[in-house]
N, C-alpha and C positions, 0 to 999 in steps of 0.2 A: 364828756358826754358825746356820743356819736351823732352825726347829723341825722341819721335815721331816727334816733330817739327824739331829737328836736322836732323832726317832721311829725312824728306821732303825737308829741306833746302839743304842737300847734293844732293838729286836727282835733284832739281831745278838748282843748280850750275852745275851739270853734264850735264843736258840738254842744258844749256847755253854755255857749254864748257868753264866755268869760272875757270881756273886753280888756280888763286889767291884766290878765295873764298874757293875752296876745300883745298888748302894749309893751310888756316887759321883755318880750322876745324880739321886738323890732329894733333895727338900727334907726338912728335919727333921720337918715336920708332914704329910708325904705321906699320901695316902689311897688305898686299894685297895678296889674294889667289883667283884664279879663275880656270877654267877648262884648262887653258894653262900655268899658271905660278904661282910663289909664290915669293914675295919680301918683304924685311923688311927695315924700315927706311923711314922717310918722303920724302926725296929726291928721293928714288927709287920708292915709290908709285906715286909721282908726275910725274916722268919720264914715267912710264907705262901709267898713265892717259893721259899724253900729246900725247903719241903714238896713243892711242885710238882716241883722239880728231882729230889728223891729218889725220886719216884714214876715217873720216866721215864728210860729209858736214853738215848733220843735225842729231840730236838725239832727238827723242820724247819718253817720258817715261810716262806710265800709271800705276798707282798703282792699282792692282786688289784686294789685301788683305794685312793686316798688322797683325803681331804677335809681342807681346812685353813681355819683362821680365824686371827685375830691371835695368840691365845694357846693354841691347841689344834690337834691333828692327830688325825683319825680314820682308821683303816685297816681295810679289809675284808681279812681274813686267812684263809688256808687253812693250818691247823696239822696236822701229822702227828706223832703221838706213837708212838714205838717202831716206826716204819715200817709201822703198820697202822691205828691209830686216827685217823681224820680228824675234825677239828673245823672248823666254819666260825664265825669269831668276828669281831666288830667291837671293836677296841680304840680307846678315846678317851683320849689323853694330854693333860693341861693343863700349861702351863709358867708359871713366874713370870718376872719381869722379868730375872732373871739366867740363865734357861734351865734351871733345875732343875725336875724333874717334881713337880708338886703333887698331881696326881690321875691315877689309872689306873682307867678304867671299862671293863669287858669284858662284852660281850653275846654270848651263845651263839645261833647261828642253826642252821639245818638244812642238811644237805648234800642237794642234789637232783640231783647229777651234772653240773650246769652249771658252767662255769668262772667 
């Protein structure tokens, strides 16, 4: 499976709020860093993800652009939480040789009305 497919699978699981599916994608020493926090270890990443899920009734994710390298995929995303809160985010997922996610880095942008 290509890393772009893994990236899309992660986003689909996130939009479904499927913690078990995300857990299956993570390496044991996975890292998560966003504009609010940084955690290391699969359980810590899943705990933070679960907090995000509990704070939102719905999560819709649209991929605007993808950028790839040998072991990482970056996606420019439009995320709509609870059908009204719009976030512009760049997610960068890095993968190990077996295809497990070793890092998730999320960068918050600003919405300017452009697609």
